[in-house]
MARDO-686915 format. One record per atom (N, C-alpha, C): residue in one letter; x, y, z. Coordinates in steps of 0.001 Angstrom, whole numbers, padded with zeros to 6 digits, always signed. Example, Ala and Ser with C-alpha at 12.3 -4.5 7.8 and 13.67 -1.06 7.14 Angstrom:
BEGIN
A+013190-005690+007800/A+012300-004500+007800/A+013200-003300+007800/S+012850-002250+007080/S+013670-001060+007140/S+012900+000030+007870/
//
This chain:
BEGIN
X+305725+071229+195993/X+305039+072525+195913/X+303538+072318+196064/X+302948+073098+196941/X+301520+073019+197199/X+300776+074003+196300/X+299623+073564+195739/X+298852+074422+194836/X+298353+075688+195512/X+298264+075657+196856/X+297754+076826+197577/X+298871+077688+198172/X+300125+077354+197845/X+301236+078191+198317/X+301098+079603+197754/X+301389+080589+198576/X+301274+081973+198138/X+302522+082407+197368/X+302314+083290+196395/X+303389+083797+195551/X+303486+085306+195722/X+304697+085784+195977/X+304935+087215+196098/X+305981+087589+195047/X+305512+088007+193870/X+306415+088247+192744/X+306474+089694+192288/X+305644+090566+192861/X+305545+091915+192319/X+305728+092975+193387/X+306166+094115+192954/X+306510+095217+193834/X+305347+095606+194741/X+304142+095677+194188/X+303009+096194+194947/X+302630+095295+196120/X+302823+093982+195987/X+302425+093057+197053/X+303456+093067+198175/X+303026+093482+199340/X+303906+093518+200505/X+303454+092562+201599/X+302388+091815+201341/X+301895+090872+202331/X+300757+090068+201768/X+300196+089123+202545/X+299085+088293+202064/X+297780+089080+202010/X+296791+088498+201345/X+295471+089133+201313/X+294988+089420+199913/X+293670+089411+199743/X+293065+089628+198434/X+293290+091045+197906/X+293459+091993+198796/X+293586+093395+198381/X+295020+093907+198504/X+295977+092989+198486/X+297372+093393+198636/X+297945+094002+197359/X+297273+093775+196214/X+297731+094342+194939/X+296572+095057+194247/X+296059+096125+194801/X+294873+096768+194217/X+295089+097282+192795/X+296226+097932+192511/X+296477+098449+191173/X+296646+097314+190176/X+297405+096301+190554/X+297612+095163+189655/X+296313+094412+189392/X+295447+094355+190394/X+294185+093636+190240/X+293188+094425+189386/X+292980+095690+189738/X+291964+096496+189053/X+292339+096764+187601/X+293625+096865+187322/X+294061+097166+185950/X+293669+096077+184955/X+293295+094901+185451/X+292861+093834+184546/X+291506+094111+183915/X+290808+095108+184420/X+289557+095526+183780/X+289827+095945+182335/X+291037+096399+182060/X+291387+096815+180698/X+291206+095666+179704/X+291497+094428+180124/X+291305+093277+179236/X+289820+093037+178961/X+288991+093233+179972/X+287552+093059+179781/X+287010+094099+178809/X+287499+095328+178939/X+287090+096395+178021/X+287530+096063+176598/X+288769+095575+176454/X+289274+095217+175130/X+288454+094088+174519/X+288119+093078+175306/X+287309+091971+174797/X+285929+092433+174365/X+285311+093306+175159/X+283991+093833+174813/X+284055+094658+173536/X+285103+095491+173413/X+285268+096316+172213/X+285453+095458+170971/X+286197+094366+171113/X+286390+093451+169979/X+285077+092810+169579/X+284306+092382+170562/X+283025+091744+170259/X+282095+092710+169528/X+282089+093960+169958/X+281261+094964+169286/X+281720+095181+167848/X+283040+095199+167631/X+283546+095406+166269/X+283189+094229+165372/X+283139+093032+165935/X+282731+091861+165161/X+281246+091923+164824/X+280438+092335+165775/X+278996+092406+165559/X+278625+093483+164540/X+279420+094554+164488/X+279093+095655+163585/X+279267+095277+162115/X+280023+094229+161828/X+280219+093811+160442/X+278899+093360+159831/X+278002+092840+160661/X+276675+092479+160183/X+276585+091134+159502/X+277580+090266+159700/X+277556+088918+159129/X+277911+087916+160220/X+277616+086636+160017/X+277989+085630+161017/X+279483+085685+161322/X+279817+085659+162597/X+281204+085801+163023/X+281884+084436+163053/X+283062+084297+162434/X+283783+083021+162476/X+284101+082599+163910/X+284063+081307+164149/X+284344+080776+165486/X+285729+081198+165964/X+286701+081176+165068/X+288073+081495+165464/X+288194+082899+166032/X+287503+083866+165443/X+287583+085236+165929/X+286823+085404+167238/X+285726+084665+167389/X+285010+084707+168659/X+285856+084119+169783/X+286596+083060+169470/X+287469+082446+170472/X+288553+083427+170914/X+289140+084145+169962/X+290176+085123+170313/X+289627+086217+171223/X+288448+086737+170893/X+287832+087763+171734/X+287552+087206+173130/X+287091+085964+173179/X+286838+085330+174470/X+288113+085139+175278/X+289198+084777+174599/X+290476+084582+175292/X+290985+085879+175918/X+290719+087006+175258/X+291127+088289+175831/X+290442+088498+177180/X+289164+088158+177259/X+288424+088277+178520/X+288963+087294+179551/X+289215+086058+179129/X+289732+085033+180044/X+291090+085443+180606/X+291918+086077+179769/X+293220+086569+180238/X+293019+087565+181380/X+292056+088460+181226/X+291783+089429+182281/X+291305+088777+183561/X+290433+087780+183436/X+289917+087078+184617/X+291043+086300+185308/X+291849+085578+184504/X+292928+084792+185082/X+293964+085654+185775/X+294333+086766+185138/X+295295+087670+185746/X+294721+088322+186998/X+293424+088643+186963/X+292786+089209+188149/X+292809+088247+189323/X+292586+086962+189042/X+292669+085946+190089/X+294064+085900+190698/X+295067+085907+189832/X+296436+085777+190315/X+296838+086959+191192/X+296404+088153+190817/X+296814+089340+191570/X+295918+089616+192770/X+294961+088735+193031/X+294181+088819+194268/X+294479+087616+195156/X+294269+086413+194610/X+294513+085193+195384/X+296005+084944+195573/X+296794+085155+194502/X+298261+085042+194539/X+298742+083680+195030/X+298209+082618+194432/X+298645+081261+194769/X+299175+080575+193516/X+299726+079364+193692/X+300284+078621+192574/X+299215+078311+191535/X+298044+077859+191963/X+296992+077513+191000/X+296489+078759+190268/X+296449+079884+190968/X+296031+081130+190322/X+297082+081590+189316/X+298352+081264+189591/X+299405+081574+188635/X+299204+080842+187325/X+298750+079598+187403/X+298444+078842+186176/X+297252+079454+185456/X+296266+079908+186214/X+295097+080559+185606/X+295501+081843+184898/X+296607+082420+185307/X+297129+083634+184679/X+297915+083298+183409/X+298795+082309+183499/X+299738+082013+182416/X+299105+081244+181264/X+298274+080258+181574/X+297747+079370+180525/X+296911+080104+179467/X+295985+081015+179842/X+295243+081733+178796/X+296134+082593+177914/X+297189+083178+178491/X+298115+083988+177700/X+298821+083117+176676/X+299295+081943+177116/X+299980+081017+176208/X+299033+080539+175111/X+297788+080239+175493/X+296810+079776+174509/X+296535+080860+173471/X+296445+082104+173919/X+296186+083198+172986/X+297334+083341+171992/X+298568+083314+172472/X+299709+083502+171584/X+299756+082433+170498/X+299544+081183+170902/X+299594+080082+169940/X+298436+080171+168949/X+297226+080379+169466/X+296051+080385+168596/X+296050+081602+167681/X+296578+082735+168170/X+296627+083909+167306/X+297532+083657+166104/X+298662+083005+166320/X+299563+082703+165210/X+298869+081819+164178/X+298118+080837+164659/X+297371+079952+163755/X+296359+080767+162944/X+295626+081652+163623/X+294621+082478+162941/X+295267+083445+161961/X+296407+083986+162331/X+297126+084904+161437/X+297473+084198+160131/X+298020+083007+160202/X+298391+082266+158998/X+297165+081935+158156/X+296069+081621+158819/X+294847+081251+158101/X+294196+082448+157415/X+293997+083533+158184/X+293223+084650+157657/X+294026+085587+156767/X+295316+085718+157021/X+296123+086612+156189/X+296777+085906+155002/X+297133+084653+155169/X+297892+083965+154119/X+297152+082789+153508/X+295909+082549+153949/X+295107+081501+153348/X+295569+080095+153657/X+296373+079904+154704/X+296831+078567+155083/X+295661+077816+155708/X+295386+076638+155220/X+294259+075869+155756/X+294527+075490+157211/X+293432+075351+157957/X+293554+075152+159404/X+294480+073990+159762/X+294351+072883+159061/X+295161+071716+159393/X+296653+072001+159314/X+297046+072778+158299/X+298450+073140+158148/X+298845+074264+159097/X+297941+075209+159308/X+298247+076349+160179/X+298565+075900+161604/X+297922+074814+162043/X+298151+074337+163406/X+299564+073809+163616/X+300276+073489+162535/X+301667+073061+162679/X+302554+074189+163174/X+302073+075420+163073/X+302857+076544+163594/X+302921+076525+165122/X+301974+075833+165764/X+301937+075799+167234/X+303189+075140+167824/X+303512+073874+167442/X+304745+073292+167982/X+305989+074041+167532/X+305956+074599+166326/X+307112+075363+165850/X+307326+076599+166728/X+306229+077272+167093/X+306337+078457+167949/X+306827+078081+169347/X+306333+076963+169877/X+306769+076517+171206/X+308269+076245+171205/X+308754+075550+170175/X+310183+075258+170077/X+310996+076545+169936/X+310527+077457+169087/X+311199+078751+168908/X+311236+079514+170229/X+310132+079487+170968/X+310055+080200+172241/X+311051+079646+173253/X+311149+078328+173331/X+312084+077705+174263/X+313528+078109+173942/X+313857+078107+172665/X+315217+078450+172255/X+315536+079915+172567/X+314646+080825+172158/X+314898+082252+172356/X+314891+082603+173844/X+313939+082054+174593/X+313866+082333+176029/X+315142+081887+176735/X+315648+080714+176364/X+316883+080212+176969/X+318054+081139+176660/X+318164+081559+175405/X+319259+082447+175007/X+319187+083789+175726/X+317987+084376+175805/X+317823+085673+176464/X+318106+085558+177956/X+317636+084470+178565/X+317861+084269+179993/X+319343+084125+180304/X+320061+083365+179479/X+321501+083190+179678/X+322237+084509+179494/X+321813+085285+178498/X+322508+086537+178182/X+322202+087654+179176/X+320930+087747+179615/X+320519+088890+180425/X+320070+088530+181830/X+319973+087245+182129/X+319444+086838+183421/X+317947+086595+183333/X+317361+086230+184448/X+315942+085852+184460/X+315022+087005+184106/X+315323+088216+184553/X+314504+089405+184287/X+313040+089216+184705/X+312859+088552+185830/X+311507+088352+186389/X+310571+087650+185421/X+311101+086730+184623/X+310272+085967+183709/X+309918+086674+182424/X+310407+087893+182236/X+310063+088650+181034/X+310672+088052+179776/X+311749+087281+179927/X+312399+086673+178762/X+311439+085781+177988/X+310467+085204+178679/X+309521+084310+178029/X+308611+084995+177033/X+308550+086329+177077/X+307692+087072+176154/X+308445+087634+174957/X+309757+087541+174972/X+310556+088050+173860/X+310228+087339+172544/X+310065+085997+172532/X+309699+085324+171272/X+308389+085851+170692/X+307389+086079+171534/X+306109+086598+171052/X+306283+087981+170445/X+307126+088808+171061/X+307399+090140+170524/X+308056+090050+169155/X+309027+089150+169011/X+309728+088993+167739/X+308785+088502+166641/X+307947+087522+166975/X+307015+086972+165983/X+305978+088017+165590/X+305483+088780+166558/X+304486+089811+166259/X+305067+090874+165330/X+306268+091331+165624/X+306901+092332+164767/X+307113+091779+163358/X+307590+090538+163263/X+307803+089919+161959/X+306514+089727+161185/X+305446+089353+161891/X+304146+089153+161237/X+303632+090459+160650/X+303859+091575+161357/X+303422+092862+160841/X+304241+093319+159653/X+305553+093191+159748/X+306432+093594+158648/X+306132+092800+157385/X+305787+091533+157536/X+305508+090674+156384/X+304309+091149+155575/X+303456+091986+156173/X+302255+092463+155486/X+302425+093845+154861/X+303550+094486+155086/X+303710+095873+154639/X+303896+096013+153140/X+304344+094967+152477/X+304517+095013+151023/X+303301+094403+150336/X+302127+094959+150629/X+300868+094415+150130/X+299973+095560+149679/X+298726+095245+149352/X+297796+096290+148962/X+297487+097176+150166/X+296943+098382+149944/X+296769+099347+151039/X+295973+098800+152223/X+294949+097971+151960/X+294120+097476+153060/X+294900+096506+153941/X+295642+095587+153321/X+296450+094641+154082/X+297591+095381+154781/X+298148+096392+154102/X+299223+097178+154708/X+298732+097863+155982/X+297483+098293+155964/X+296912+098913+157163/X+296928+097922+158328/X+296596+096691+158052/X+296640+095653+159081/X+298072+095430+159557/X+299029+095469+158611/X+300426+095323+158971/X+300890+096416+159908/X+300475+097651+159635/X+300837+098757+160514/X+300245+098564+161917/X+299039+098024+161968/X+298430+097737+163269/X+299276+096741+164064/X+299760+095704+163389/X+300573+094697+164063/X+301926+095267+164484/X+302551+096044+163604/X+303846+096646+163944/X+303678+097632+165099/X+302621+098440+165054/X+302355+099369+166153/X+302099+098639+167457/X+301358+097537+167373/X+301091+096731+168574/X+302382+096153+169126/X+303292+095760+168236/X+304598+095251+168682/X+305371+096332+169425/X+305276+097570+168953/X+305938+098676+169638/X+305390+098900+171041/X+304062+098847+171157/X+303432+098995+172474/X+303818+097828+173374/X+303882+096634+172793/X+304254+095446+173556/X+305682+095564+174093/X+306582+096137+173290/X+307965+096326+173731/X+308014+097248+174955/X+307225+098314+174926/X+307178+099239+176063/X+306605+098535+177294/X+305516+097780+177110/X+304895+097096+178240/X+305828+096045+178836/X+306605+095376+177976/X+307549+094372+178454/X+308659+095026+179281/X+309100+096205+178849/X+310108+096945+179610/X+309558+097337+180983/X+308303+097766+181034/X+307691+098139+182305/X+307527+096935+183226/X+307214+095782+182646/X+307119+094558+183449/X+308458+094213+184079/X+309522+094379+183304/X+310863+094061+183778/X+311325+095024+184866/X+310885+096285+184789/X+311328+097310+185731/X+310573+097284+187053/X+309521+096503+187153/X+308615+096545+188303/X+309342+096508+189647/X+310161+095491+189874/X+310842+095347+191160/X+311917+096419+191364/X+312460+096921+190275/X+313582+097851+190388/X+313169+099257+190790/X+311892+099575+190628/X+311450+100940+190940/X+310674+101011+192255/X+310694+099925+193023/X+309888+099881+194248/X+310195+101021+195206/X+311459+101345+195348/X+311832+102387+196302/X+311210+103736+195928/X+311184+104027+194631/X+310655+105314+194175/X+309159+105259+193891/X+308663+104075+193512/X+307250+103926+193133/X+306697+102655+193773/X+306162+102749+194990/X+305723+101566+195736/X+304691+100705+195019/X+303870+101288+194149/X+302861+100490+193451/X+303484+099702+192294/X+304729+100023+191934/X+305380+099314+190845/X+304866+099747+189484/X+305251+098984+188471/X+304853+099292+187092/X+304095+098148+186429/X+303822+097096+187187/X+303191+095927+186572/X+301778+096227+186081/X+301090+097123+186770/X+299729+097453+186348/X+299725+098080+184960/X+300805+098784+184601/X+300906+099363+183261/X+301112+098270+182204/X+301757+097180+182591/X+301881+096008+181722/X+300500+095501+181338/X+299591+095466+182287/X+298229+095022+182005/X+297521+095972+181037/X+297576+097253+181341/X+296849+098239+180534/X+297371+098252+179099/X+298695+098282+178948/X+299266+098326+177597/X+299049+097020+176854/X+299083+095910+177556/X+298841+094627+176885/X+297398+094499+176416/X+296471+095106+177129/X+295089+095128+176653/X+295005+095874+175333/X+295767+096954+175220/X+295838+097702+173961/X+296439+096824+172862/X+297491+096081+173208/X+298143+095190+172246/X+297172+094125+171745/X+296482+093468+172658/X+295562+092397+172266/X+294421+092942+171409/X+293932+094118+171758/X+292892+094714+170922/X+293439+095004+169531/X+294648+095566+169451/X+295230+095929+168164/X+295444+094732+167248/X+296013+093654+167792/X+296306+092499+166937/X+295025+091807+166500/X+294036+091766+167398/X+292757+091152+167020/X+291987+092043+166050/X+292095+093342+166230/X+291428+094266+165317/X+291950+094091+163893/X+293257+093825+163762/X+293828+093573+162445/X+293175+092359+161792/X+292936+091315+162570/X+292267+090121+162023/X+290823+090423+161645/X+290147+091222+162469/X+288759+091580+162162/X+288689+092344+160844/X+289608+093287+160650/X+289631+094051+159408/X+289883+093133+158212/X+290806+092210+158376/X+291120+091271+157286/X+289911+090393+156965/X+289292+089834+157987/X+288132+088968+157763/X+286982+089732+157113/X+286771+090979+157553/X+285653+091753+157005/X+285814+091993+155512/X+287059+091987+155017/X+287309+092155+153588/X+287248+090828+152834/X+287592+089736+153518/X+287616+088425+152866/X+286255+087776+152783/X+285413+088038+153759/X+284129+087356+153812/X+283337+087600+152546/X+282911+086503+151919/X+282156+086609+150683/X+283001+086525+149443/X+284348+086454+149599/X+285213+086340+148423/X+285024+084986+147767/X+285070+084964+146453/X+284888+083702+145732/X+286094+082803+145925/X+285898+081480+146176/X+287011+080563+146332/X+287923+080603+145110/X+289225+080574+145386/X+290190+080533+144300/X+290695+081890+143882/X+290061+082949+144398/X+290546+084289+144052/X+291697+084680+144959/X+292534+085572+144485/X+293693+085987+145261/X+293311+086871+146430/X+294252+087020+147343/X+294029+087846+148519/X+294343+089300+148260/X+294746+089623+147042/X+295136+090994+146760/X+296600+091050+146406/X+297052+092140+145814/X+298454+092265+145421/X+299388+092065+146597/X+300419+091279+146387/X+301428+091092+147410/X+301212+089876+148275/X+300018+089243+148200/X+299755+088040+148968/X+299541+086868+148025/X+299800+085643+148507/X+299641+084473+147635/X+298216+084334+147128/X+298071+083844+145911/X+296741+083577+145370/X+296340+082163+145787/X+295519+082116+146838/X+295119+080843+147426/X+293628+080842+147662/X+293065+079667+147856/X+291670+079581+148265/X+291543+080113+149688/X+290525+080906+149930/X+290307+081453+151259/X+289223+080650+151946/X+289565+079828+152960/X+288533+079103+153694/X+287643+080100+154426/X+286357+079843+154471/X+285429+080791+155079/X+284584+080107+156143/X+284071+080920+157037/X+283090+080464+158008/X+283670+079617+159121/X+284983+079646+159340/X+285592+078850+160418/X+285946+079752+161589/
//
């Protein structure tokens, strides 16, 4: 396989060229808007922003750039530029979730990365065998399951943490809709030549903003908490690492 081989995977692309997928390409602006909105929400807190949250906001922008490359250049190397930032975001978000919501220290939280990769491989294989390839959408089912579970786990907490849980559960709902639209892309070509993949981009930008916003809200409440104090009713009483 050559790195410059062209890829034609979506309904809208009917031939080669940078402008062969205008809707799929332009819709990636939604990720840039989401990243900018996240950065503004971090700055409005008025305190030094943790590196981890800045990295997440940056990854949202990188996802938009990588996806934009893929839907214009449409080559093998551009496909990697599309997939790798998404994978990095999913893994790093899980690590940040464990750290900021449950007080798990960074060294331990990073063990969730290989666990998530193994879980993803197992679930993706099962879904693919049961339902077929589904244009690669099976690979996102594990992330949907983990996101929904992460949100539900916060619902039996104090009102502020519960609010974050609702954000995650709501984001999981939007993600489910966007995943369905991604899967339907090729099937609706006859009726809708532009396909539905561009809606996957727009809704996923909403998802990424929602899940990151939940972390911003959590951090804004934790910052300045005395070490050794609890995270609030319903969460473990652990030391909260700060400034990371």
